[in-house]
ZATORZA-164561 format. One record per residue (C-alpha): chain; x, y, z. Coordinates in steps of 0.001 Angstrom, whole numbers, m for minus. Example, Ala and Ser with C-alpha at 12.3 -4.5 7.8 and 13.67 -1.06 7.14 Angstrom:
<pts>
{A; {12300; m4500; 7800}} {A; {13670; m1060; 7140}} 
</pts>
This chain:
<pts>
{A; {5111; 175061; 27884}} {A; {4965; 173590; 24365}} {A; {3116; 170656; 25737}} {A; {697; 173036; 27440}} {A; {219; 175125; 24261}} {A; {m306; 172022; 22145}} {A; {m3016; 170783; 24500}} {A; {m5049; 174030; 24618}} {A; {m6841; 173632; 21236}} {A; {m7859; 170089; 22150}} {A; {m9577; 171313; 25314}} {A; {m11415; 173990; 23304}} {A; {m12548; 171454; 20693}} {A; {m13928; 169145; 23414}} {A; {m15842; 172052; 24972}} {A; {m17345; 173110; 21628}} {A; {m18405; 169549; 20838}} {A; {m20036; 169137; 24245}} {A; {m21936; 172404; 23919}} {A; {m23100; 171400; 20444}} {A; {m24461; 168098; 21768}} {A; {m26238; 169827; 24648}} {A; {m27717; 172418; 22235}} {A; {m29055; 169652; 19958}} {A; {m30393; 167451; 22752}} {A; {m32123; 170172; 24798}} {A; {m35751; 169385; 25505}} {A; {m36891; 172790; 24306}} {A; {m36839; 174757; 21080}} {A; {m33883; 177170; 20860}} {A; {m33093; 179664; 18148}} {A; {m30868; 182755; 17913}} {A; {m31512; 185891; 15856}} {A; {m29226; 188723; 14873}} {A; {m29989; 192408; 15208}} {A; {m32255; 192260; 12121}} {A; {m34329; 189386; 13566}} {A; {m32950; 186770; 11158}} {A; {m32469; 183282; 12566}} {A; {m28772; 182555; 12651}} {A; {m28855; 179301; 14634}} {A; {m31406; 176786; 15926}} {A; {m31568; 173335; 17391}} {A; {m33451; 170374; 15864}} {A; {m36228; 170605; 18500}} {A; {m37055; 174168; 17386}} {A; {m37327; 172983; 13771}} {A; {m39535; 170071; 14881}} {A; {m41910; 172184; 16964}} {A; {m42226; 174855; 14247}} {A; {m42592; 172341; 11408}} {A; {m39464; 173295; 9457}} {A; {m37286; 170810; 7591}} {A; {m33717; 170498; 8864}} {A; {m31577; 173576; 8130}} {A; {m34538; 175514; 6612}} {A; {m35295; 177645; 9680}} {A; {m31929; 179387; 9490}} {A; {m32181; 182589; 7470}} {A; {m35855; 183118; 8241}} {A; {m36861; 186508; 9655}} {A; {m38314; 185393; 12989}} {A; {m40483; 188425; 13628}} {A; {m42073; 188343; 10190}} {A; {m42406; 184582; 9765}} {A; {m42930; 183327; 13308}} {A; {m45102; 186066; 14842}} {A; {m48747; 186791; 13917}} {A; {m49558; 190201; 12345}} {A; {m52619; 192264; 11720}} {A; {m54373; 191235; 8525}} {A; {m52937; 187719; 8337}} {A; {m56437; 186244; 8801}} {A; {m55554; 184304; 11951}} {A; {m57317; 186714; 14329}} {A; {m54481; 186385; 16805}} {A; {m53204; 189286; 18899}} {A; {m50056; 190961; 17615}} {A; {m46899; 190532; 19684}} {A; {m43929; 192762; 20358}} {A; {m40676; 191753; 18735}} {A; {m38281; 190049; 21123}} {A; {m35592; 192451; 19909}} {A; {m37530; 195450; 21210}} {A; {m37080; 194242; 24772}} {A; {m33592; 192933; 24175}} {A; {m32541; 196341; 22776}} {A; {m33294; 197728; 26195}} {A; {m30749; 195292; 27604}} {A; {m33132; 193127; 29611}} {A; {m34310; 189566; 29569}} {A; {m37946; 188854; 28770}} {A; {m40377; 185945; 29048}} {A; {m44012; 185037; 28525}} {A; {m46385; 182122; 29023}} {A; {m49204; 182989; 26606}} {A; {m47314; 183722; 23338}} {A; {m48051; 182254; 19922}} {A; {m45516; 181236; 17271}} {A; {m46532; 180377; 13737}} {A; {m45502; 177036; 12281}} {A; {m44234; 176647; 8734}} {A; {m47760; 175622; 7627}} {A; {m49264; 178796; 9151}} {A; {m50877; 177083; 12148}} {A; {m50505; 178580; 15603}} {A; {m48387; 177032; 18339}} {A; {m48985; 178198; 21890}} {A; {m45675; 178541; 23717}} {A; {m44128; 179836; 26853}} {A; {m40688; 181337; 26281}} {A; {m37685; 183172; 27627}} {A; {m35287; 185447; 25715}} {A; {m31855; 186844; 26564}} {A; {m29394; 189097; 24663}} {A; {m26540; 187471; 22737}} {A; {m23070; 188225; 24114}} {A; {m21675; 191472; 22572}} {A; {m18527; 189718; 21398}} {A; {m20598; 187203; 19379}} {A; {m20458; 189568; 16411}} {A; {m24221; 189744; 15721}} {A; {m25060; 193093; 17248}} {A; {m28090; 193291; 19529}} {A; {m29187; 189763; 18757}} {A; {m31072; 187431; 21058}} {A; {m31434; 183786; 21916}} {A; {m34979; 182467; 22457}} {A; {m35909; 179285; 24363}} {A; {m39513; 178120; 23971}} {A; {m41723; 175155; 24987}} {A; {m44921; 173794; 23526}} {A; {m47512; 175264; 25932}} {A; {m50373; 173236; 24455}} {A; {m48696; 169995; 25557}} {A; {m48083; 171470; 28984}} {A; {m51653; 172658; 29206}} {A; {m52829; 169207; 28150}} {A; {m50726; 167660; 30893}} {A; {m52077; 170239; 33347}} {A; {m55600; 169411; 32196}} {A; {m54983; 165701; 32657}} {A; {m53524; 166365; 36077}} {A; {m56544; 168507; 36999}} {A; {m58885; 165782; 35718}} {A; {m57078; 163129; 37736}} {A; {m57275; 165339; 40816}} {A; {m60971; 166035; 40281}} {A; {m61588; 162330; 39658}} {A; {m59679; 161386; 42801}} {A; {m61705; 163950; 44775}} {A; {m64908; 162438; 43392}} {A; {m63708; 158955; 44298}} {A; {m62746; 160155; 47776}} {A; {m66145; 161760; 48306}} {A; {m67839; 158586; 47055}} {A; {m65718; 156468; 49393}} {A; {m66588; 158724; 52327}} {A; {m70282; 158498; 51427}} {A; {m70113; 154707; 51116}} {A; {m68291; 154469; 54443}} {A; {m70925; 156659; 56111}} {A; {m73685; 154459; 54665}} {A; {m71969; 151319; 55920}} {A; {m71566; 152853; 59386}} {A; {m75226; 153888; 59366}} {A; {m76351; 150389; 58362}} {A; {m74159; 148951; 61100}} {A; {m75848; 151279; 63596}} {A; {m79250; 150081; 62371}} {A; {m78179; 146475; 62811}} {A; {m76889; 147208; 66308}} {A; {m80224; 148805; 67196}} {A; {m81984; 145577; 66227}} {A; {m79635; 143091; 67909}} {A; {m78706; 144969; 71091}} {A; {m82068; 144223; 72718}} {A; {m84411; 141248; 72673}} {A; {m87400; 143527; 73186}} {A; {m88852; 143816; 69674}} {A; {m90864; 146982; 70383}} {A; {m87827; 148783; 71816}} {A; {m85644; 147665; 68898}} {A; {m88158; 148976; 66344}} {A; {m88479; 152321; 68139}} {A; {m84708; 152706; 67952}} {A; {m84794; 151739; 64277}} {A; {m87324; 154358; 63133}} {A; {m85426; 157083; 64980}} {A; {m82363; 156178; 62902}} {A; {m84311; 156075; 59633}} {A; {m85562; 159657; 60074}} {A; {m84374; 161904; 58488}} {A; {m81553; 159863; 56934}} {A; {m83792; 157865; 54613}} {A; {m87286; 159261; 55151}} {A; {m89202; 162175; 56597}} {A; {m91571; 159702; 58256}} {A; {m91073; 156017; 59075}} {A; {m93806; 153675; 60320}} {A; {m93623; 149975; 61176}} {A; {m96687; 147724; 61267}} {A; {m96392; 144234; 62748}} {A; {m98719; 141311; 62236}} {A; {m100930; 140602; 65245}} {A; {m102488; 137298; 66293}} {A; {m105888; 138494; 65065}} {A; {m104452; 138867; 61544}} {A; {m104691; 142623; 61975}} {A; {m101717; 144946; 61728}} {A; {m100523; 146793; 64795}} {A; {m98766; 150105; 64307}} {A; {m95745; 149369; 66510}} {A; {m93216; 152182; 65922}} {A; {m93140; 155521; 64148}} {A; {m91014; 158654; 63812}} {A; {m91337; 162005; 62040}} {A; {m88627; 164549; 61292}} {A; {m90630; 167407; 62845}} {A; {m91334; 167182; 66590}} {A; {m94944; 167208; 67773}} {A; {m96365; 166091; 64414}} {A; {m96593; 162488; 65677}} {A; {m96547; 161333; 69321}} {A; {m92947; 160869; 70453}} {A; {m93813; 158928; 73617}} {A; {m94010; 155183; 72814}} {A; {m96703; 154807; 75476}} {A; {m98990; 157117; 73461}} {A; {m100995; 155509; 70697}} {A; {m100987; 156836; 67138}} {A; {m104738; 157259; 66621}} {A; {m104531; 158525; 63037}} {A; {m106170; 156145; 60531}} {A; {m104235; 154776; 57567}} {A; {m105246; 156121; 54174}} {A; {m107184; 153590; 52047}} {A; {m104361; 153340; 49501}} {A; {m101857; 152755; 52308}} {A; {m104077; 150100; 53897}} {A; {m104420; 148260; 50571}} {A; {m100631; 148295; 50100}} {A; {m100129; 146901; 53605}} {A; {m102637; 144132; 52949}} {A; {m100943; 143205; 49670}} {A; {m97599; 142982; 51453}} {A; {m99068; 140731; 54144}} {A; {m100482; 138475; 51413}} {A; {m96976; 137993; 49994}} {A; {m96482; 140880; 47570}} {A; {m93181; 142677; 47212}} {A; {m92329; 146368; 47566}} {A; {m95348; 148619; 47065}} {A; {m95217; 152184; 45704}} {A; {m98280; 154059; 46901}} {A; {m99728; 156909; 44857}} {A; {m99815; 159995; 47094}} {A; {m103231; 161460; 47895}} {A; {m104466; 164300; 45733}} {A; {m105194; 166353; 48828}} {A; {m104086; 165997; 52419}} {A; {m106814; 164500; 54609}} {A; {m107026; 163699; 58332}} {A; {m105246; 160333; 57951}} {A; {m101577; 159485; 58528}} {A; {m100430; 160281; 54983}} {A; {m102238; 163611; 55053}} {A; {m100883; 164699; 58428}} {A; {m97272; 164073; 57339}} {A; {m97966; 165595; 53879}} {A; {m96720; 162544; 52023}} {A; {m95670; 162904; 48397}} {A; {m93647; 159660; 48098}} {A; {m94628; 156434; 49882}} {A; {m92805; 153105; 49796}} {A; {m94158; 150066; 51680}} {A; {m91576; 147297; 52135}} {A; {m92287; 143794; 53465}} {A; {m90486; 142709; 56621}} {A; {m90129; 139169; 55390}} {A; {m87679; 136340; 55970}} {A; {m88075; 133139; 54033}} {A; {m91845; 132459; 54046}} {A; {m92694; 134508; 57137}} {A; {m93928; 138090; 56830}} {A; {m93546; 139849; 60166}} {A; {m95055; 143138; 59024}} {A; {m94256; 146132; 56850}} {A; {m92010; 149184; 56860}} {A; {m93453; 152382; 55370}} {A; {m91059; 155144; 54316}} {A; {m92533; 158543; 53472}} {A; {m91048; 161703; 51994}} {A; {m92716; 165092; 51694}} {A; {m92419; 167701; 48940}} {A; {m89367; 169335; 50531}} {A; {m87285; 166159; 50062}} {A; {m86003; 164741; 46758}} {A; {m87819; 161724; 45308}} {A; {m86479; 158246; 46003}} {A; {m83879; 157141; 43474}} {A; {m82623; 153628; 42753}} {A; {m79870; 153883; 45384}} {A; {m82396; 154969; 48034}} {A; {m84668; 152070; 47141}} {A; {m81793; 149586; 47352}} {A; {m80867; 150920; 50808}} {A; {m84506; 150740; 51912}} {A; {m84753; 147101; 50860}} {A; {m81547; 146305; 52767}} {A; {m82966; 148023; 55869}} {A; {m86147; 145939; 55578}} {A; {m84111; 142748; 55214}} {A; {m82022; 143501; 58310}} {A; {m85140; 144429; 60265}} {A; {m86741; 141107; 59365}} {A; {m83605; 139275; 60497}} {A; {m83732; 141087; 63835}} {A; {m87432; 140309; 64289}} {A; {m86822; 136663; 63452}} {A; {m84011; 136505; 65989}} {A; {m86268; 138062; 68640}} {A; {m89096; 135645; 67820}} {A; {m86836; 132608; 67984}} {A; {m85342; 133737; 71289}} {A; {m88798; 134360; 72748}} {A; {m89917; 130892; 71666}} {A; {m86815; 129282; 73167}} {A; {m87188; 131272; 76375}} {A; {m90827; 130194; 76626}} {A; {m89861; 126552; 76125}} {A; {m87088; 126869; 78733}} {A; {m89420; 128524; 81254}} {A; {m92102; 125908; 80637}} {A; {m89574; 123110; 81115}} {A; {m88171; 124756; 84239}} {A; {m91633; 125107; 85765}} {A; {m92404; 121500; 84853}} {A; {m89364; 120442; 86897}} {A; {m90661; 122374; 89916}} {A; {m93193; 120694; 92188}} {A; {m96667; 121731; 93281}} {A; {m96952; 122876; 96876}} {A; {m98872; 120668; 99301}} {A; {m101878; 121797; 101296}} {A; {m100782; 122027; 104931}} {A; {m103424; 122752; 107557}} {A; {m102548; 125796; 109634}} {A; {m99744; 126894; 107295}} {A; {m99817; 129132; 104211}} {A; {m97284; 128256; 101492}} {A; {m96353; 130131; 98328}} {A; {m93546; 129933; 95771}} {A; {m92476; 131986; 92762}} {A; {m90139; 131271; 89861}} {A; {m89026; 134098; 87537}} {A; {m86910; 133051; 84535}} {A; {m84087; 135220; 83256}} {A; {m85357; 137753; 80730}} {A; {m82350; 137610; 78403}} {A; {m81580; 133900; 78483}} {A; {m83343; 131021; 76787}} {A; {m81986; 128188; 78920}} {A; {m83208; 126158; 81845}} {A; {m81190; 126479; 85037}} {A; {m80401; 124774; 88308}} {A; {m82668; 126747; 90673}} {A; {m85368; 124835; 92508}} {A; {m87801; 125031; 95378}} {A; {m89714; 122221; 97038}} {A; {m92157; 121541; 99836}} {A; {m93422; 118129; 100920}} {A; {m95051; 116540; 103991}} {A; {m93101; 114404; 106450}} {A; {m94267; 111823; 108940}} {A; {m95954; 113170; 112066}} {A; {m97372; 116310; 110415}} {A; {m94011; 117957; 109734}} {A; {m93454; 119914; 106524}} {A; {m90133; 120188; 104672}} {A; {m89219; 123398; 102791}} {A; {m86290; 123428; 100382}} {A; {m84572; 126060; 98249}} {A; {m81474; 125250; 96182}} {A; {m79250; 126083; 93244}} {A; {m77100; 123696; 91232}} {A; {m74051; 125227; 89535}} {A; {m74652; 125936; 85857}} {A; {m77378; 127344; 83623}} {A; {m78150; 124728; 81002}} {A; {m80045; 121495; 80464}} {A; {m77316; 119578; 82297}} {A; {m77734; 121755; 85393}} {A; {m81520; 121314; 85231}} {A; {m81138; 117538; 84962}} {A; {m78798; 117366; 87945}} {A; {m81063; 119688; 89892}} {A; {m83956; 117281; 89334}} {A; {m81841; 114326; 90450}} {A; {m80615; 116141; 93551}} {A; {m84111; 117324; 94469}} {A; {m85551; 113825; 94171}} {A; {m82659; 112347; 96169}} {A; {m83213; 114906; 98943}} {A; {m86914; 114060; 99027}} {A; {m86190; 110355; 99329}} {A; {m83612; 110806; 102116}} {A; {m85874; 113140; 104106}} {A; {m88913; 110879; 103814}} {A; {m86897; 107725; 104558}} {A; {m85643; 109031; 107945}} {A; {m87956; 111810; 109069}} {A; {m86565; 111624; 112596}} {A; {m83181; 112950; 111420}} {A; {m82347; 116617; 111698}} {A; {m81995; 118756; 108535}} {A; {m78191; 118795; 109021}} {A; {m78016; 114977; 109141}} {A; {m80158; 114666; 106020}} {A; {m77941; 117138; 104114}} {A; {m74845; 115207; 105169}} {A; {m76288; 111987; 103729}} {A; {m77326; 113898; 100568}} {A; {m73773; 115216; 100158}} {A; {m72347; 111699; 100538}} {A; {m74813; 110256; 98049}} {A; {m74295; 112948; 95429}} {A; {m70500; 112551; 95699}} {A; {m70702; 108816; 95023}} {A; {m73370; 109089; 92315}} {A; {m71981; 112299; 90744}} {A; {m75375; 113973; 90887}} {A; {m73907; 117482; 90689}} {A; {m70509; 119189; 90711}} {A; {m71623; 121557; 93465}} {A; {m74843; 122996; 94814}} {A; {m76184; 125230; 97555}} {A; {m79363; 124557; 99510}} {A; {m81415; 125251; 102614}} {A; {m83446; 122420; 104150}} {A; {m86016; 123572; 106700}} {A; {m88442; 121472; 108764}} {A; {m91594; 123064; 110172}} {A; {m93168; 121123; 113031}} {A; {m96484; 121984; 114713}} {A; {m96255; 122001; 118522}} {A; {m99893; 121077; 119063}} {A; {m100932; 124520; 120335}} {A; {m101238; 126228; 116960}} {A; {m97625; 127384; 116897}} {A; {m94760; 125979; 114856}} {A; {m91109; 125160; 115463}} {A; {m88460; 125647; 112799}} {A; {m85277; 123598; 112346}} {A; {m82962; 124273; 109412}} {A; {m79532; 123641; 107933}} {A; {m77842; 125807; 105310}} {A; {m75269; 124469; 102824}} {A; {m73515; 127474; 101281}} {A; {m76809; 129246; 100566}} {A; {m78065; 132741; 101538}} {A; {m79697; 132598; 104997}} {A; {m83489; 132374; 105478}} {A; {m85291; 135589; 106424}} {A; {m87831; 135644; 109236}} {A; {m90441; 138413; 109492}} {A; {m92656; 138611; 112566}} {A; {m96174; 139997; 112724}} {A; {m94943; 143334; 114122}} {A; {m92594; 143848; 111146}} {A; {m89327; 142835; 112821}} {A; {m86912; 141047; 110490}} {A; {m83903; 138833; 111113}} {A; {m81667; 136649; 108997}} {A; {m81356; 133112; 110389}} {A; {m77585; 132722; 110176}} {A; {m77328; 129586; 112291}} {A; {m76957; 126048; 110938}} {A; {m74430; 127252; 108357}} {A; {m71945; 124968; 106537}} {A; {m70119; 124477; 103231}} {A; {m71932; 124040; 99954}} {A; {m72635; 120513; 98739}} {A; {m69904; 118769; 96773}} {A; {m66871; 120198; 98623}} {A; {m66359; 117891; 101634}} {A; {m69006; 115151; 101643}} {A; {m68092; 113795; 105125}} {A; {m68423; 117177; 106853}} {A; {m70837; 117296; 109775}} {A; {m73626; 119742; 109046}} {A; {m75215; 121634; 111974}} {A; {m78905; 122214; 112548}} {A; {m80340; 125351; 114121}} {A; {m83771; 125724; 115731}} {A; {m86160; 128543; 116604}} {A; {m89881; 128882; 117285}} {A; {m92068; 130524; 114663}} {A; {m94423; 133020; 116351}} {A; {m97991; 133505; 115161}} {A; {m98297; 135570; 111991}} {A; {m94605; 135069; 111129}} {A; {m93338; 134715; 107556}} {A; {m90345; 132556; 106618}} {A; {m88701; 133363; 103261}} {A; {m86206; 131156; 101407}} {A; {m84716; 132527; 98161}} {A; {m81901; 132105; 95640}} {A; {m78931; 134443; 95451}} {A; {m80004; 136558; 92460}} {A; {m82758; 138105; 94578}} {A; {m80137; 139915; 96670}} {A; {m77042; 139829; 94495}} {A; {m76369; 141427; 91110}} {A; {m73605; 142854; 88975}} {A; {m74437; 146350; 90234}} {A; {m74696; 145820; 94010}} {A; {m72891; 143777; 96647}} {A; {m74438; 141115; 98856}} {A; {m74753; 143281; 101978}} {A; {m76644; 145989; 100084}} {A; {m78952; 143394; 98564}} {A; {m79751; 141841; 101953}} {A; {m80513; 145257; 103426}} {A; {m82851; 146114; 100555}} {A; {m84647; 142777; 100961}} {A; {m85336; 143490; 104644}} {A; {m86647; 146958; 103806}} {A; {m88930; 145766; 101016}} {A; {m90387; 142832; 102897}} {A; {m91155; 145079; 105874}} {A; {m93004; 147450; 103566}} {A; {m94976; 144722; 101776}} {A; {m95488; 142097; 104493}} {A; {m99250; 142780; 104514}} {A; {m99577; 141378; 100975}} {A; {m100888; 137855; 100374}} {A; {m97968; 135428; 100247}} {A; {m98065; 134695; 96448}} {A; {m98234; 138417; 95665}} {A; {m95443; 139171; 98118}} {A; {m93095; 136660; 96472}} {A; {m93867; 137952; 92968}} {A; {m93370; 141589; 93976}} {A; {m90025; 140899; 95661}} {A; {m88762; 139126; 92532}} {A; {m89952; 141923; 90276}} {A; {m88603; 144825; 92336}} {A; {m85348; 143391; 93701}} {A; {m84206; 140596; 91444}} {A; {m81556; 140755; 88759}} {A; {m83473; 139922; 85578}} {A; {m80353; 138525; 83917}} {A; {m80694; 135284; 85895}} {A; {m83385; 133046; 87322}} {A; {m84941; 133983; 90675}} {A; {m86707; 131468; 92935}} {A; {m88534; 132038; 96230}} {A; {m90571; 129887; 98621}} {A; {m92293; 131213; 101721}} {A; {m94350; 129918; 104649}} {A; {m96618; 131965; 106915}} {A; {m98044; 130859; 110257}} {A; {m101615; 131756; 111258}} {A; {m102070; 135211; 112762}} {A; {m102457; 135561; 116514}} {A; {m105957; 135215; 117935}} 
</pts>
């Protein structure tokens, strides 16, 4: 018991010391007043916030010294004494109060007050806890600024991302087709109304004139929407001069809008801002891009002008790519045609051939046709396709074609199947081609004005025979493996007479086969089309079949023979 009694004061002393430390270290101002409003205790933070020296705040009448009053010259609203609320036995608080510092300046605070315990011996006193509200408001202001700044940055990032996506869409419009006119029509539709109310593209023509190639306006019916319709409106003189300066090598032109709207292009679209940008890459000027805004749209700023120049640069890149591809495709088609032979003149037999290069490729391929005379008045017809679509395939095609010619001419008495067998053996030993398909046909006059046909097919689509009455049949006989698989294989030959007025058609696979239809469908369509158009002259018939049936993504080759009509 004594031990317990002796220890009790020590516990009390530790508790008082701890409470004193907590009171001094609190992160808020704390002071206590007695029933008369005199400060009887405070912590150092209260003295610091209120500007009092240590131990000088105690004894001050809080209501008189710390609260503003009428007539004190501070023009601050008067405040109820904390003791008035405490006398009613309730806690109180506020977030817009003002306490006066020792130097008379105002300190905005938010505070809470509670009655002192009755047994404290100070009557209806109170303890007040307050915080510097100005610091809190400053922190709140900084937080609000950071939030507003982050929102601005977010909006800017979203805008930049949208601009990048839009520019990517413009680039895709230019590179997703090799048809320059179609690409430019897509482009102007994307420019309006994002960057302009009206967009017009002029391209340089061979005659040194400028062709108005594509246009778009934000209001339907103001300008023709159909690309097949011409835009007959003349260019305003100022616009024409700007275009001419651009074509002579000048940079971006800013055209002064007309004083009044006339019957020209600028007047019809009610232009108030006109920018003419060169479509130029390196030293080549392809044309000009004109961007127009009307009075309802804001004027172009520096950011708009920078975007417009980037659009013009990307457009020029797309036009250059299209031009280069067209030049390469033209070279490839010219080379391919140079590798193909001229058709001989055969009495009593009409011959025609057609070669259509792939529209979206700029490479020579392995397709070929051939026709040449044999001993005794016979005529050989050949159609073939070497695997591959490059200069190597074209080279091997030429070698294989010439080898076939030599073998056929050397032994004209052999059947087409025997000649193909020797060709297969030779190409295997000489490595002329990895693999190839072909049809070799021999047309022989029988002396009465009619012709006999013998043929052999090596992995190639079958010849099509059309008689004068419109009947059609695929010649499926004489069929064997493609060249390059089994060189020693015997190759059969099939024979049939060619009636008067009959047409024999040999063709490559892309006439009947494509990525969107199977082989059977393609062969059926070929029979239907040739029946419909068999009355056409042979060259026109071949061209029309290639145009209407062929898959333009690859080369298409045809050769045809027609016997004289019946008497």
